[in-house]
C-alpha positions, 0 to 999 in steps of 0.5 A: 316471848320477852316483856318487850315483845310487840305482841305482848304489850300489856301485863294481862297478855304477858301473864298468859303467854310470858312463860311459853316454852317453844315446842311444849304441847301442854296448855297448862304448865307441867309440874316438876316435883323431882328433887334431883335431876340426871347429869349427862357427865362430870362436867355438869357438876363442875359447872353447877356453881355458876348460875345461870350457866349451871345445869339443873341438877337439884331443886335447891339450885334450880327447878323448871317450875321455879324458873318458869314462874321466876321468868314470868314475875321478872317480866311483870316487874320489868326486871332482868332476873328474879329468884323464887324463895319459900316465903316473902321473908325468905326473899327479903332475908336472902336479899339483905344478907347478900347485899351487906356485910359486917361493918355496913349500915342499913337505913330502913323504915320505922314501919315494916312487916314484923319479920322485916323489923326483926331481921333489921333490928335483931338479926343484922346487929348480931352479924355486925350490921347496924340499922337505923329505922326512920319515918319512911314518909320523910325523905329528910329523915331518910337522908339524915340517917345515911352514914358513910357506911350505909350500903342499903336502904330498905323501904316498904310502900304502902307500909304494913299496916298503916298504909303510909307511903314512901317516895320511891323516886325520892329514895332512889335519887338519894341512894343513887347519888351516894352509890347506895343500893335500894330494895323495896317491898312491893307486896301491898301494891303488887306489880300491876299497881306499882313498879318500884324499878321504874322509879329507880329502885334496884331490887324489888321483893314480894311475899307472893303468898299474898296478891300474886298467889291470890288464893290463900293456898300457897307460901312463896317469895320472890326478889327481882333485879339485875342479873348480876345482883340476883346471881349474888342473892342466889349464892346466899339463898342456896346456903340459907335453903329457903327453897320454894316447893315446886308444887307451890310454884305451880300453884303460883303460876296458876294464880298469876293467870287471873292476877289482872282481873283479880287486881282490877276487881279488888282495886275497884271494890276497895275504893268503894269500901273505903269511901263508904267507911268514911261516912259510916258511924263508928269510924274514926278514920280510914287510911287508904291511898285512894282517898283524897283524905289520905295525907299522901294521896298526891304521892299515891297518884304519882307512883301508883296505877291502882291503890290495892285492896288493903286499908286500915280503919280506926274504929271509935273507942279503944282496944275492947270496943275494937275487939267487939267490932271484930267479933261481929264481922261475918264476911270478913274472916279474922285471919292474917295475910292479905291479897286473896279472894276472901276478905280478911280482917285483923285487929292490928294492935292484937297481932303486933303485940307479940312482936312490939311493946307499947312504945314500939306500937305507938312509934309505928302508929299502930293504935289500939283501935286500928283494924287492917282490912284486905278486900277480896272478891265478894260484892262490895255492897255486901262487904259494906253492909257487913262492916256497917252491921259490925260497927253498930253499937250494942 
């Protein structure tokens, strides 16, 4: 079955049948734990360097379970090919390092996931690649940062942790006119809520640890794009060695079967929680693309099908008052990550303090009173009650 198959027009159907193997009798997919595979003759090894034509011979190069989940995810993002990695940072690092070389220039956002910020700001310059970080909400700022040496534009939308948006179609148009490659981190939205490739973005990455896996029990990453581009990234990925374990790939396959129902429920619950928070005492501001109060709500409606389960809340007071609110939460677990069945909360300034100084925190819009919430599958009324109780003054 392919994503274009007439009997699988909807992502929910694709998620159940898109990885079907003809002749396979098992209903649940098998798990291939082997690190190495038998070769039939010397020619198998001679061909191993040319993917996807190389034979499967070693899990760092290819594994049936990894290939199965990669195909399912590629179809979900309407991409010709996908590559699995051991984490979201494994995916974005392999992609960026494959797409640039010494002397090149990258344009990216001031706000990114912490690991991405360190890749762009610390690692790339060590290898002669310059990066300019600008306000991702401004197409004018992105355009102004482009140089003759610019080879790559990296975006993340909605962005972590402020939920600001980047205009995907606008960035793609700027880049395409100049022959620049684009890469989007789609982790917060997930493919059911947003598909960057339909807006012209070349490559899409996910931390599959988050919404795609959905159960806080695996670590994985994926990069998707055209076949030639993924082949190029694969060449870099096998050298870096960030290989996804077959067991985590199998858990990801299992989690993907329920992605449609999980995302629909989480979208609806998060919308209710965000709307309720706007009227609760003790809340200064709610950042959520699904709210009309979000400054980019119109853009969210244009490029997103759903608004996801993550929001940022500024509580009344400063750092200490925010910490007291965090300690009173009962249903929201204080933990990093997002997109799983359990609701999580993190004090953003406390989490980012280890990676960003005060000036960088201010530049990224991470206020001392900012809390990032990831809504799970608990009943929204209970989550709202938990937040209301936590926000009550001592």
